[in-house]
C-alpha positions as CSV (number, residue, x, y, z in Angstrom):
1,X,-42.3,72.8,36.3
2,X,-41.3,75.5,38.6
3,X,-39.4,78.5,37.1
4,X,-36.2,79.5,38.9
5,X,-35.9,82.8,37.0
6,X,-38.3,84.9,35.0
7,X,-36.0,85.8,32.0
8,X,-37.2,88.9,30.3
9,X,-34.4,89.4,27.9
10,X,-30.5,89.3,27.7
11,X,-29.3,92.5,28.9
12,X,-27.4,94.7,31.2
13,X,-27.9,96.8,34.2
14,X,-28.2,100.5,33.3
15,X,-28.4,101.5,36.9
16,X,-30.1,100.0,40.0
17,X,-33.6,99.0,39.2
18,X,-33.2,99.6,35.4
19,X,-32.1,97.1,32.9
20,X,-31.8,97.3,29.1
21,X,-31.9,94.5,26.5
22,X,-28.7,94.0,24.4
23,X,-29.2,90.7,22.6
24,X,-32.2,88.8,21.2
25,X,-30.3,85.7,20.6
26,X,-31.2,85.6,17.0
27,X,-28.6,83.1,16.0
28,X,-27.0,85.3,13.3
29,X,-24.6,87.5,15.3
30,X,-22.8,90.5,13.6
31,X,-21.4,92.1,16.9
32,X,-17.9,91.9,15.4
33,X,-18.9,94.1,12.5
34,X,-21.2,96.5,14.4
35,X,-18.9,97.7,17.3
36,X,-20.6,95.3,19.8
37,X,-24.0,96.9,19.4
38,X,-26.8,94.6,18.1
39,X,-28.8,96.1,15.3
40,X,-31.6,93.6,15.8
41,X,-32.0,94.6,19.5
42,X,-31.0,98.4,19.3
43,X,-32.9,99.3,16.1
44,X,-36.6,99.8,17.1
45,X,-37.6,98.2,13.7
46,X,-34.8,95.5,14.0
47,X,-33.2,96.7,10.7
48,X,-30.2,94.6,9.9
49,X,-28.5,96.8,7.1
50,X,-28.6,100.4,8.3
51,X,-30.9,103.2,9.3
52,X,-34.4,103.6,7.9
53,X,-34.2,107.3,7.3
54,X,-36.9,108.1,9.9
55,X,-34.4,109.3,12.6
56,X,-33.4,112.8,13.1
57,X,-30.2,113.9,15.0
58,X,-29.7,110.4,16.4
59,X,-33.2,109.9,17.8
60,X,-35.6,107.2,16.4
61,X,-38.9,108.2,14.9
62,X,-40.7,105.8,17.2
63,X,-40.1,108.0,20.3
64,X,-38.3,111.0,21.5
65,X,-36.5,108.8,24.2
66,X,-35.4,106.2,21.8
67,X,-31.9,106.5,20.4
68,X,-31.4,105.4,16.8
69,X,-29.6,102.2,17.0
70,X,-27.8,102.5,13.7
71,X,-26.6,105.9,14.8
72,X,-25.1,104.3,17.8
73,X,-23.5,101.7,15.6
74,X,-22.2,104.1,13.2
75,X,-20.7,106.4,16.0
76,X,-19.2,103.4,17.7
77,X,-17.5,102.2,14.5
78,X,-16.1,105.7,13.9
79,X,-14.8,105.7,17.5
80,X,-13.1,102.4,16.9
81,X,-11.8,103.5,13.6
82,X,-13.6,100.4,12.1
83,X,-16.2,102.2,9.9
84,X,-15.1,99.8,7.0
85,X,-17.1,97.0,8.9
86,X,-20.3,98.7,8.0
87,X,-19.6,97.6,4.3
88,X,-19.0,93.9,5.4
89,X,-22.6,93.3,6.7
90,X,-24.2,90.5,4.7
91,X,-26.9,91.5,2.1
92,X,-29.5,89.6,4.0
93,X,-30.4,88.5,7.6
94,X,-30.7,84.7,8.2
95,X,-34.0,85.0,10.1
96,X,-34.5,81.3,10.0
97,X,-32.1,81.2,13.2
98,X,-34.3,83.6,15.2
99,X,-37.0,82.5,17.7
100,X,-39.9,83.6,15.5
101,X,-40.1,80.3,13.9
102,X,-40.9,78.6,17.2
103,X,-38.6,76.8,19.5
104,X,-35.1,76.4,18.2
105,X,-33.2,73.2,18.1
106,X,-29.5,72.4,17.5
107,X,-28.7,69.0,16.0
108,X,-25.3,67.5,15.8
109,X,-25.4,64.5,13.5
110,X,-22.0,63.4,14.8
111,X,-23.4,62.9,18.3
112,X,-26.5,60.8,17.3
């Protein structure tokens, strides 16, 4: 096997020579409820249901250069006049769809 690319993550170009992750491909997407900002990717702790309480003035406790992902989400929802979507998040995250359980498979019984 010869790799054609060396995928680091699903992201965007911030500027020439700098890229930022935007999606972990977790399989339980909530972008339609979070203003297009992924809480799993943008929150340093991958919290799925709101901020942890450790942020201060929009900065995450893990580092002074890390913006709080949930503050970004709340600010975006306010700007879009969609803050009610915050209350529509599911009470749990279906982590069974994430990569942490090993390689993922999709099985369509109708095609077998």
